[in-house]
Structures are given as structure tokens and as C-alpha cells.
N, C-alpha and C positions, 0 to 999 in steps of 0.2 A: 504494500499500500504506500502510495507516495505521501510526501510530507504535507502538500496542500490539502489533501483529503483528510489527513489526521487533524490538521488545524481547523478545517470546517466542522468536522465532527466535534471537536472540542468547543468550538463556539456555539454550536447548537446545544451541547450539553450545558454550557454556562447559561444560555438563555433559559433553558428549562429549570435550572436551579434558581435563576432570578425570578422566573414565574412562580415558583413554589414560595419563595421568600415573600414576594408581593401578596400572594394569597393569604399567607399566614399573618402578614402585617394588616391586611384588610380585616381578617377575622379578629385580630387583637383590637383594632379600632372599634369593631362592631360590639365586642363583648365589653370592653372597658368603659365605653361611653354610654352603656344602657342606663346607668343610674344617674346621669347627669340631667340638668334642667333642659338642655337642648337635645333631648333624646331622639326625636324624629329626624332631625337634620343629621345627627351623628350616625344613626342607623343607616340612613341613606348613603352617607359618605363611605361607610364600611362596605356596604353592599356594592357600591360603584367600584371600589378598589378590587373587591373579589371578582366582580365581573370582568374587569380588565385582565386580571390574572388568568381567568379561564380562557379569554381570547388569546392571550400570549401562549398558553399551553397548547391550544388547538394549533396555532400557527407553528410552534416548535414541532409538534407531532407531524404535521403535514410536511415540514421541511425535512425532517429525518426520513420520512417515507420516500419523499422525492429524491433525496440524496442516494438512499439505498437503491432505488429503481435506476437512477442514472449511472451509478457505479457498476451495477450488475448487468445492465442492458446495454 
């Protein structure tokens, strides 16, 4: 396997790790701000962060599949 393919796989893995961290951060925002006075806005902010994390994860999975297809085919 050539070096540039290894680098691309590493970048895809790094973006996957970032997506998981963003999802956990959004979950943390959602849970920790439930007891605050601005509860509705805070919940919406946490949910929005988690939605972006899911979008990033879907893109990462699609990129990984595309890379695998392009390398094998």
C-alpha cells in the first residue's frame, strides 16, 4: 500500500474520531444544561451539535467506503 493511501485512511480515521468527540460534546451540553433556566435553548443547542456529529459520521463512512471501492477496483 502506498504512502498517500495510508495518509488518506489516517485522515478519514481522524475525522471519524473528531465526529465521535463532537457527538459526545453535544451530549454533554444537552445533559449538563437541562437544569438551567435557559433549558429549552440549551437542549436545542445540544441536539444541533449531535445532529452535526451524525452528519460528519455519515460522510466519514461514505468516504471510507468510496476509498475502499476505488483502491480495490
